C-alpha positions in Angstrom: 24.0 -58.6 53.8 26.3 -58.2 56.7 26.1 -54.8 58.5 29.1 -53.1 60.1 29.1 -49.9 62.2 31.9 -47.3 61.8 31.9 -44.6 64.5 34.0 -41.5 63.8 35.5 -40.4 67.1 38.4 -38.1 66.3 39.0 -34.5 67.1 39.6 -32.7 70.4 36.3 -30.9 70.9 37.8 -27.5 71.4 34.3 -25.9 71.6 33.9 -27.7 74.9 37.0 -26.2 76.5 38.0 -26.2 79.3 36.3 -29.5 80.0 37.3 -31.1 76.7 41.1 -31.3 76.2 43.4 -33.3 73.8 43.8 -35.9 76.5 40.1 -36.0 77.4 38.2 -34.9 74.3 34.4 -34.5 74.3 33.6 -37.9 72.8 35.0 -39.4 76.1 33.0 -37.1 78.3 29.4 -37.6 79.8 27.9 -34.4 78.3 24.3 -35.5 77.7 23.9 -38.0 80.6 26.0 -40.1 82.9 27.7 -42.0 80.1 30.4 -40.7 77.7 29.2 -39.7 74.3 31.1 -42.6 72.6 29.7 -45.2 75.0 26.2 -43.9 74.1 27.0 -44.2 70.4 28.0 -47.8 70.7 25.1 -48.7 72.9 22.7 -47.1 70.4 23.9 -49.4 67.7 24.5 -52.6 69.7 20.9 -54.1 69.2 21.6 -53.8 65.4 25.4 -54.5 65.1 27.5 -56.5 67.5 30.8 -55.3 69.0 32.9 -57.5 66.7 31.5 -55.6 63.7 31.8 -52.2 65.3 34.9 -50.1 64.2 35.9 -46.9 65.8 38.2 -44.5 64.0 39.9 -42.0 66.3 43.1 -40.1 67.1 46.0 -42.5 67.7 46.6 -40.9 71.1 43.1 -42.1 72.2 43.1 -45.7 71.3 44.2 -46.9 74.8 41.6 -44.7 76.6 38.9 -46.0 74.2 39.9 -49.6 74.8 39.5 -49.1 78.5 36.2 -47.4 78.0 34.8 -50.1 75.7 36.4 -53.4 76.9 34.0 -55.6 74.9 35.3 -54.1 71.7 38.1 -56.0 70.0 41.4 -54.1 70.1 41.8 -54.3 66.3 38.5 -52.6 65.9 39.9 -49.3 67.4 41.7 -47.7 64.5 44.1 -44.9 65.4 44.8 -42.4 62.6 48.4 -41.4 62.4 47.2 -37.9 61.6 43.9 -36.1 61.2 42.9 -36.1 57.5 39.1 -35.6 57.4 36.2 -38.0 57.1 36.9 -39.2 53.5 40.2 -40.9 54.3 38.9 -42.2 57.6 35.9 -43.9 56.0 37.9 -45.1 53.1 40.4 -46.9 55.4 37.6 -48.4 57.4 36.0 -49.6 54.2 39.2 -51.2 53.1 39.5 -52.9 56.5 35.9 -54.2 56.3 36.5 -55.4 52.8 39.6 -57.3 53.9 37.7 -59.0 56.8 34.2 -59.5 55.3 34.3 -59.0 51.6 33.0 -56.2 49.3 29.3 -56.6 49.8 29.3 -55.7 53.5 27.2 -52.6 54.4 28.8 -49.8 56.4 26.6 -47.7 58.7 28.7 -44.6 59.5 27.9 -42.3 62.4 29.7 -39.8 64.6 30.4 -40.2 68.3 29.2 -36.8 69.4 25.4 -37.0 68.9 22.3 -37.1 71.0 19.5 -39.3 69.8 16.2 -39.1 71.8 14.5 -42.1 70.0 17.1 -44.8 69.6 14.6 -47.5 68.4 13.4 -45.2 65.6 17.0 -44.3 64.8 17.8 -48.0 64.3 14.7 -48.5 62.2 15.8 -45.8 59.8 19.3 -47.2 59.6 17.8 -50.6 58.5 15.8 -48.8 55.8 19.0 -47.0 54.7 21.0 -50.3 54.6 18.2 -52.0 52.6 18.1 -49.0 50.1 21.9 -48.9 49.8 21.9 -52.7 49.0 18.9 -52.6 46.6 19.9 -49.5 44.7 23.7 -49.9 44.9 23.8 -46.3 46.0 25.4 -44.2 48.8 22.6 -43.3 51.2 22.6 -40.5 53.8 19.9 -39.9 56.4 18.6 -36.4 56.3 17.1 -35.2 59.6 13.6 -33.6 59.5 14.5 -30.1 60.9 13.3 -29.1 64.3 14.3 -25.5 63.7 15.9 -23.2 61.1 19.5 -23.8 62.3 22.2 -22.0 60.3 24.8 -24.3 62.0 23.9 -27.3 59.9 24.2 -28.1 56.2 21.1 -29.0 54.3 20.0 -31.5 51.7 17.4 -31.0 49.0 15.5 -34.3 48.3 14.8 -35.0 44.6 13.0 -37.8 42.8 11.6 -40.7 44.8 13.2 -44.2 44.8 11.2 -46.4 47.1 11.8 -45.4 50.7 14.6 -43.0 49.6 14.9 -40.0 47.3 17.7 -38.9 45.1 19.8 -36.0 46.5 19.2 -33.0 44.3 21.9 -30.9 46.0 23.8 -30.3 49.2 23.9 -26.8 50.7 26.6 -25.5 53.0 25.5 -23.8 56.2 23.1 -21.1 55.2 22.1 -17.9 57.0 19.0 -18.0 59.2 16.6 -16.5 56.6 17.8 -19.0 53.9 17.4 -21.9 56.3 13.8 -20.8 57.0 13.1 -20.9 53.3 14.8 -24.2 52.8 12.8 -25.8 55.6 9.5 -24.5 54.0 10.6 -26.1 50.8 11.2 -29.5 52.3 15.0 -29.5 52.8 16.5 -31.8 55.4 19.5 -31.4 57.8 22.7 -33.0 56.6 23.3 -35.3 59.6 26.5 -37.0 58.6 24.8 -40.5 58.8 26.0 -42.5 55.8 25.1 -46.0 54.8 26.6 -47.9 51.8 28.1 -51.2 50.5 31.8 -51.3 50.8 32.4 -51.9 47.1 30.0 -49.1 46.1 31.7 -46.6 48.4 35.2 -47.5 47.3 34.2 -47.4 43.6 33.0 -43.8 44.1 36.1 -42.8 46.0 38.2 -44.2 43.1 36.1 -42.4 40.6 35.7 -39.0 42.2 38.2 -38.5 45.0 41.8 -38.3 43.8 42.7 -36.8 47.2 42.1 -40.3 48.6 42.2 -42.8 45.7 45.9 -42.2 44.9 46.8 -43.4 48.5 44.7 -46.5 48.0 47.0 -47.9 45.4 49.5 -49.2 47.9 47.3 -50.0 50.9 49.3 -53.2 51.5 52.0 -50.8 52.9 49.7 -50.1 55.8 47.9 -47.3 57.6 51.0 -45.1 58.0 51.7 -44.9 54.3 48.0 -44.5 53.5 47.5 -41.5 55.7 50.9 -40.0 54.7 49.8 -40.0 51.0 46.2 -38.7 51.4 45.1 -35.1 51.0 42.8 -34.2 53.9 39.2 -33.8 52.8 35.7 -34.5 54.1 33.6 -37.3 52.6 30.9 -34.7 51.8 33.2 -32.6 49.6 35.4 -35.5 48.4 32.7 -38.0 47.4 29.1 -37.3 48.0 28.9 -33.9 46.3 30.8 -35.3 43.3 28.7 -38.5 42.9 25.4 -39.1 41.1 24.7 -42.2 43.1 23.5 -40.5 46.4 20.1 -41.1 48.0 18.6 -39.6 51.1 16.1 -41.1 53.6 14.4 -38.8 56.1 14.9 -39.4 59.8 12.9 -38.0 62.7 14.3 -39.4 66.0 15.2 -36.4 68.1 18.7 -36.2 66.7 21.1 -33.4 67.7 24.7 -32.6 67.2 26.4 -32.0 70.6 28.7 -29.4 69.1 28.8 -26.5 71.5 28.0 -25.8 75.2 24.8 -24.1 74.1 23.6 -27.4 72.5 23.3 -28.9 75.9 20.2 -26.8 76.5 18.5 -28.9 73.8 19.7 -32.4 74.9 20.0 -32.3 78.6 17.3 -32.3 81.3 16.6 -28.7 82.3 15.4 -27.2 85.5 12.2 -25.1 85.7 14.0 -22.0 84.5 15.7 -23.7 81.5 19.1 -24.1 83.0 21.3 -27.0 82.2 23.5 -27.8 85.2 26.1 -30.5 86.0 27.8 -30.6 89.4 27.3 -28.4 92.4 25.3 -25.5 90.9 22.8 -23.1 92.4 20.9 -20.9 89.9 18.8 -18.2 91.5 16.6 -15.9 89.4 18.6 -17.1 86.4 17.4 -18.5 83.1 18.7 -20.4 80.1 22.2 -21.0 81.4 24.6 -23.9 80.8 26.8 -24.6 83.9 29.4 -27.3 84.6 31.0 -27.3 88.0 33.8 -29.9 88.7 35.4 -29.8 92.1 33.8 -26.6 93.1 30.4 -24.9 93.5 29.0 -22.3 91.0 26.3 -19.9 92.1 24.4 -17.9 89.6 22.2 -14.9 90.5 20.1 -12.8 88.2 21.9 -13.8 84.9 20.6 -15.3 81.7 22.0 -17.2 78.7 25.5 -17.7 80.1 27.9 -20.6 79.8 29.9 -21.1 83.0 32.4 -24.0 83.2 34.7 -24.4 86.3 37.3 -27.1 86.3 40.8 -27.6 87.7 41.3 -24.0 88.7 40.1 -22.6 85.3 36.7 -20.9 85.0 35.2 -20.0 81.7 32.3 -17.4 81.5 30.8 -16.5 78.2 27.4 -16.2 76.5 25.6 -19.1 74.9 26.0 -17.2 71.5 29.7 -16.7 71.9 30.3 -20.2 73.1 30.0 -21.5 69.5 33.3 -19.8 68.7 35.7 -20.8 71.4 38.5 -21.4 68.9 39.0 -17.6 68.7 39.3 -17.6 72.5 41.8 -20.4 72.6 43.9 -18.8 70.0 44.1 -15.7 72.1 44.9 -17.4 75.5 48.4 -18.0 76.8 49.4 -21.6 76.4 49.8 -22.1 80.2 46.1 -21.5 80.6 44.9 -23.1 77.4 46.8 -26.3 77.9 46.5 -26.6 81.7 44.3 -29.6 81.7 
């Protein structure tokens, strides 16, 4: 069994504006520590999978920047999508590419670039279990995170009947409200992490069987990536494949995983000061608690304020609350383009 890594690194990270921009999206930024999120994602997998079997799927406009960021990665392993079409087409094209290079029995370990993992060794141990289960049961395996809190921002997975180290997926649940999330956690539900592990041939068979949005574009893949992405209908792999398949297993994972999805998430994954503030750059926080601050090229001083997000960069300063920071898209839609696109 040959293992390959596929790292999804598309998107512009609008919820990290004004730091994250189309030319410098969040996956290329050092949001958790001193290394960009994508670099951390590759390093996390390197003890398990070498660079020549690591594929990154990203926006075409970012391939050169990623190549500079990861010089050990072969250039052909950085796949630039002609257009954003969701995770199902991205993973299908990566599977076809791996099949072409290494045959149908290769196992894909699929992750996202924008995560924080506090226990990387345990993370890799669970990935090996998932790869073994995918190979042994000829199933699509997802890793469900043991919840650390009742978070309505995540999807949930209900585990079903046991199958060795894994369990069948009884059902997937879209982001619930907080009260429903509490009940789900009490009933043993797991977070839907977006970690997927499967053999190439099993995944492609399920795409062909259940996902016409993608499968019709696979008929002429010899025409290349342009034609493939022109023909697909955008769809996520969750909706397009996993929720339609009866060959899905889940393995629990508990390795301090978190989705670095909003400014507020940095309070969970960064080192905090004694008052619970997450600060990067020249920041002075006096009598202030629970704030997230990023200062680039300037100094930010907080006095007597709590639960704020303050980001200062290139002459633009964002001030909002940690609650409202999850919905920056509404802000960006309301801003004049000369401010929104200044970076």
